[in-house]
C-alpha positions in Angstrom: 0.0 0.0 0.0 1.5 3.4 -1.0 2.2 6.1 1.6 -0.7 8.1 0.1 -3.7 6.3 -1.2 -5.3 7.7 -4.3 -9.0 7.1 -4.9 -10.8 7.5 -8.2 -12.6 10.8 -8.2 -16.3 10.1 -7.4 -15.5 6.4 -7.2 -16.0 4.0 -4.3 -13.0 3.0 -2.2 -12.9 0.1 0.3 -10.3 -0.4 3.0 -10.7 -4.0 4.3 -9.0 -6.4 6.6 -8.4 -3.7 9.1 -8.7 -3.1 12.8 -10.6 0.0 13.5 -10.5 2.5 16.4 -13.7 4.4 15.4 -13.6 6.8 18.3 -17.4 7.0 17.9 -19.2 8.8 20.8 -21.1 6.4 23.0 -19.0 3.4 22.0 -17.0 1.7 24.7 -13.3 2.6 24.9 -11.9 3.4 21.5 -14.8 1.9 19.6 -12.7 -1.0 18.4 -13.7 -3.2 15.5 -11.3 -6.2 15.2 -12.1 -7.3 11.7 -13.3 -4.1 10.1 -13.8 -2.3 6.8 -14.4 1.3 5.7 -16.0 2.3 2.5 -16.0 5.8 1.1 -17.6 7.5 -1.8 -17.0 11.1 -3.0 -14.8 11.7 0.0 -17.3 10.6 2.6 -17.5 7.5 4.7 -20.5 5.4 3.7 -19.7 2.4 5.9 -17.4 1.8 8.9 -17.8 -1.4 10.9 -17.3 -5.2 10.9 -16.4 -6.4 7.4 -18.8 -9.3 7.8 -21.7 -6.8 8.2 -20.9 -4.6 5.3 -23.6 -4.5 2.5 -22.2 -6.7 -0.3 -23.0 -4.0 -2.9 -20.3 -1.8 -1.4 -17.6 -4.3 -2.4 -18.8 -4.5 -6.0 -16.7 -2.4 -8.3 -14.9 -0.7 -5.5 -11.2 0.1 -5.6 -10.0 -2.0 -2.7 -7.0 -1.7 -0.4 -6.1 -4.7 1.8 -4.9 -3.2 5.0 -3.3 -6.5 6.1 -4.5 -6.3 9.7 -3.3 -2.7 10.2 -5.1 -0.3 12.5 -7.1 2.6 11.2 -8.0 5.7 13.3 -9.6 8.9 12.3 -7.1 11.3 10.7 -5.5 13.3 13.6 -6.6 16.9 14.3 -4.3 19.6 15.7 -6.9 22.0 17.1 -4.6 24.7 18.5 -1.6 26.0 16.6 0.1 29.3 15.7 1.6 27.6 12.6 1.9 30.8 10.5 4.9 32.7 11.9 8.2 34.1 10.7 11.6 33.2 12.1 12.1 31.7 15.5 12.9 32.7 19.1 15.8 30.4 20.0 17.5 33.4 21.7 14.6 33.5 24.2 15.0 29.8 24.8 18.6 30.6 25.9 17.3 33.4 28.1 14.9 31.0 29.9 17.7 28.4 30.3 19.6 31.1 32.1 16.7 31.6 34.5 14.4 34.3 32.9 10.7 33.7 33.4 8.0 33.9 30.6 6.9 37.2 32.0 10.5 38.6 32.2 11.2 37.6 28.6 8.0 39.4 27.5 8.6 42.5 29.5 12.2 42.7 28.1 10.8 43.2 24.6 10.8 39.5 23.7 7.9 37.2 23.6 5.0 37.7 21.3 6.1 41.2 20.2 9.4 39.7 18.9 7.3 37.5 16.6 5.2 40.5 15.6 8.3 42.2 14.3 9.3 39.2 12.3 5.9 38.6 10.8 5.4 42.2 9.8 8.8 42.1 7.9 7.7 38.9 5.9 5.6 38.8 2.8 2.6 36.6 2.5 4.5 34.3 0.1 7.4 34.1 2.6 5.0 33.2 5.4 3.5 30.4 3.4 7.0 29.1 2.5 8.1 29.1 6.1 4.9 27.5 7.3 4.7 24.6 4.9 7.6 22.5 6.4 5.8 22.7 9.8 2.5 21.7 8.2 4.3 18.8 6.4 5.7 17.6 9.7 2.2 17.4 11.2 0.8 15.7 8.1 3.6 13.1 8.1 2.2 11.9 11.4 -1.4 11.5 10.1 -2.8 15.0 10.7 -5.7 15.7 8.3 -7.1 18.8 10.0 -5.3 21.7 11.6 -6.3 25.0 13.2 -4.1 28.0 12.5 -4.3 31.2 14.6 -3.2 34.7 13.7 -2.0 37.1 16.4 1.5 38.0 15.3 0.3 40.9 13.0 -1.6 43.0 15.6 -2.7 45.5 13.0 -5.2 45.2 10.2 -2.8 44.8 7.3 -0.6 42.1 9.0 -3.5 40.2 10.6 -5.0 40.0 7.1 -1.7 38.9 5.7 -1.3 36.2 8.3 -4.8 34.8 7.8 -4.5 34.9 4.0 -1.4 32.9 4.3 -3.2 30.4 6.5 -6.1 30.2 4.0 -3.5 29.3 1.3 -2.2 26.2 3.1 -5.0 23.9 2.1 -4.5 25.0 -1.5 -0.9 23.9 -1.2 -1.5 20.6 0.7 -4.3 18.0 1.0 -5.4 19.1 4.5 -8.4 20.8 6.1 -7.4 24.2 7.6 -9.5 26.2 10.1 -8.4 29.8 10.8 -8.8 31.7 14.0 -8.4 35.5 14.5 -6.3 36.2 17.6 -6.0 39.9 17.4 -6.2 40.3 21.2 -3.0 38.4 21.6 -0.5 41.0 22.8 0.0 44.8 22.8 1.9 46.0 19.7 4.6 48.7 20.3 2.7 51.4 18.6 -0.1 51.0 21.2 2.2 52.7 23.7 0.8 50.7 26.6 -2.9 51.6 26.0 -4.6 48.3 26.2 -8.1 49.7 26.1 -7.5 51.7 22.9 -6.0 48.6 21.3 -8.9 46.5 22.2 -11.2 49.1 20.7 -9.2 48.9 17.5 -9.4 45.1 17.5 -13.1 45.0 18.2 -14.3 47.9 16.1 -11.9 48.0 13.1 -9.8 44.9 12.6 -12.3 42.1 13.5 -15.1 43.5 11.3 -12.7 43.8 8.4 -11.4 40.2 8.9 -15.0 38.9 9.1 -16.1 40.8 6.0 -13.3 39.2 4.0 -14.2 35.7 5.4 -10.7 35.1 6.7 -11.6 33.7 10.1 -13.7 30.7 11.3 -13.4 31.7 15.0 -12.1 34.4 17.3 -9.6 33.9 20.1 -8.0 36.0 22.8 -5.3 35.8 25.4 -6.8 36.5 28.9 -3.8 36.9 31.2 -2.0 39.6 33.3 0.6 40.1 30.6 -2.1 40.3 27.9 -5.7 41.3 28.4 -8.2 41.4 31.2 -11.5 39.5 31.2 -13.4 42.7 30.6 -11.3 43.6 27.6 -11.6 40.1 26.1 -15.4 40.3 26.6 -15.5 43.4 24.4 -13.8 41.5 21.6 -16.1 38.5 22.2 -19.2 40.7 22.1 -18.2 41.9 18.7 -17.5 38.4 17.5 -21.0 37.3 18.5 -22.6 40.2 16.6 -20.6 39.0 13.5 -21.7 35.4 14.0 -18.2 34.0 14.8 -17.7 31.4 17.5 -15.0 32.1 20.1 -12.1 30.3 21.8 -9.9 31.5 24.6 -6.3 31.2 25.9 -7.3 31.0 29.6 -5.8 30.5 33.0 -2.3 29.6 31.7 -0.2 31.7 34.1 -2.8 32.8 36.7 -6.5 32.4 37.5 -8.3 35.3 36.0 -11.4 33.1 35.7 -10.9 32.8 32.0 -12.5 29.4 31.9 -15.7 30.9 33.3 -15.5 33.8 30.8 -15.1 31.3 27.9 -18.1 29.3 29.2 -20.2 32.4 29.5 -19.8 33.1 25.8 -20.4 29.4 24.9 -16.8 29.1 23.6 -15.9 26.2 21.5 -12.8 25.7 23.7 -10.8 27.2 26.5 -7.1 26.3 26.2 -4.1 25.9 28.5 -6.1 26.0 31.8 -3.2 25.3 34.2 -4.8 27.5 36.9 -8.5 26.8 36.3 -10.5 26.1 39.5 -13.5 24.0 40.3 -16.0 26.8 39.3 -14.2 27.2 36.0 -14.4 23.5 35.2 -18.1 23.3 36.3 -18.9 26.3 34.0 -17.1 24.7 31.0 -19.0 21.5 31.5 -22.3 23.2 31.6 -21.5 25.2 28.5 -20.1 22.3 26.6 -16.8 24.1 26.2 -13.9 21.8 25.4 -10.7 21.9 27.5 -7.7 22.0 25.2 -4.7 20.6 26.9 -1.3 21.9 25.7 1.5 20.0 27.3 4.1 21.3 24.9 4.0 24.8 26.4 3.9 23.5 29.9 7.0 21.5 29.2 8.9 24.1 27.2 8.5 27.0 29.7 9.0 24.6 32.6 5.7 25.3 34.2 5.0 23.5 37.5 1.3 24.0 37.8 -0.5 21.2 36.0 -4.0 21.7 34.5 -6.7 20.2 36.8 -7.4 17.0 34.8 -9.2 15.5 37.8 -11.6 18.4 37.9 -12.3 18.1 34.2 -13.0 14.4 34.6 -15.2 15.0 37.7 -17.3 17.6 35.9 -17.4 15.7 32.6 -15.5 18.4 30.6 -14.4 17.1 27.2 -10.6 17.3 26.7 -8.7 17.9 23.5 -5.0 17.7 23.1 -2.9 19.9 20.7 0.6 21.0 19.9 0.2 24.7 20.4 2.9 25.0 17.8 4.4 28.5 18.1 7.9 30.0 18.0 8.2 31.1 21.6 6.7 28.6 24.0 6.0 25.4 22.1 8.0 24.9 18.9 6.4 21.5 18.6 5.4 19.8 15.3 4.6 16.3 16.6 1.1 15.4 17.7 2.3 11.9 18.5 4.9 13.3 21.0 2.2 15.7 22.3 0.0 12.7 23.2 3.0 11.1 25.1 3.5 14.4 27.0 -0.2 14.6 27.9 0.0 11.1 29.3 3.3 11.3 31.0 3.1 14.8 32.4 -0.7 15.1 33.1 -1.8 11.5 33.5 -4.2 11.3 30.6 -5.2 7.8 29.6 -4.6 6.3 26.2 -8.3 6.7 25.4 -8.3 10.3 26.5 -5.2 11.1 24.4 -6.5 9.5 21.2 -10.0 11.0 21.7 -8.2 14.3 22.3 -6.5 14.4 18.9 -9.6 13.1 17.0 -13.1 13.3 18.3 -12.6 16.0 21.0 -10.3 18.1 18.8 -13.0 18.1 16.1 -15.5 19.2 18.8 -13.1 22.0 19.8 -13.2 23.3 16.2 -16.9 22.9 15.8 -16.3 20.2 13.2 -17.6 17.1 15.0 -20.4 16.7 12.6 -17.9 16.4 9.7 -14.8 14.6 11.0 -13.1 13.2 14.1 -14.6 9.7 14.1 -15.0 6.8 11.7 -18.7 6.9 11.0 -20.9 7.0 8.0 -21.5 10.6 6.8 -18.1 11.9 8.1 -15.3 12.9 5.9 -13.1 10.0 4.9 -10.1 11.3 6.9 -8.1 8.3 8.0 -4.7 7.4 9.4 -3.5 3.8 8.9 -0.8 2.6 11.3 1.8 -0.1 11.5 1.2 -0.9 15.2 0.0 -3.9 17.3 -2.2 -1.8 19.6 -3.4 1.8 19.7 -1.5 2.4 23.0 1.7 2.5 20.9 0.6 5.9 19.4 0.9 7.4 22.9 3.7 5.2 24.3 6.4 5.8 21.7 8.6 8.8 21.5 10.4 9.9 18.3 8.9 7.1 16.3 6.3 7.5 13.5 4.4 4.3 12.7 2.1 6.0 10.1 1.6 3.7 7.1 -0.8 5.8 5.1 -2.7 9.0 5.4 -6.1 9.4 3.7 -7.8 12.9 3.4 -11.3 13.0 2.0 -11.0 9.5 0.6 -7.7 10.2 -1.2 
């Protein structure tokens, strides 16, 4: 079987003699089918289940791939990245190794503002060229859907440039890209310390223009002492709601400003990081159906010591996604497989929680669960086929990629 299956356009393709981890909601564990098959037509799954139960008509005239007992999972989903950026911040890594904190790096002119300078100096074509190798690394591990945030432009022209570059990625590669406007990410130098004036600019000028151009699928913000207050984020979210855009939030990463509760109040798709989230925040997220996106790469890279309250999320029934948080400053990570290992090793997530976190729950965090994230009829035929003996290997191994084939929309 080739590394990338090709299906006849509009034709029927059958993957048989496979072991399935369907990740279907309501199924026990991983939704395992030991002797399974998947049939797809026009890029959509029309059957996923035991091969013995498949309607015989689906096998007639189908292009067939014998998976030879390999495992098939849904294509992986990286639901929180800052993939479009210019340059790197290896110098800040050295500063932190010498003892500087995340806040000290930011206040010394580093941090997000450093990436703003680099992105503003790059052309749209340069941004696409620099981003594609990072996207390729994710895809090589079975990623079929990726979210990409802006937030390194911090003015209208450069936020548009960043999001246009992100929109071009799925023209360059066979992958689904969802874009998120993160204008309220940091204060640009020209704002001269006036956060309220900048929030007004984001909410009243930049966001409406981004929405009018159709550049964003969602709106995000950074609610933190070094970024923006809950009240300031609320002003951005109010405008997002009037424009019909769902919201997400970087919440409770470095302190508890009750960002999780703020996200829940706005019915956010997800709240992300969450190291300092308390019981009230977890309860609010559960009630609102807001997904907790766990980002162990940033926790690891900035040597955080406060872990997200996984026990509280379990207790309240909060759904958990897992993502790389790929960015140049605090998580230069382009391996969703390694991210799962980190989530298990550092935070105690189970194999089931990790695999659901990069498939079903990641799709939920992007508002895409009706389209992808599980192996079920009607969903996009986004598959990852693995050379493994058991699904736990995808979480257990480090620095090893057992991907056999990646299928996106049936191809």
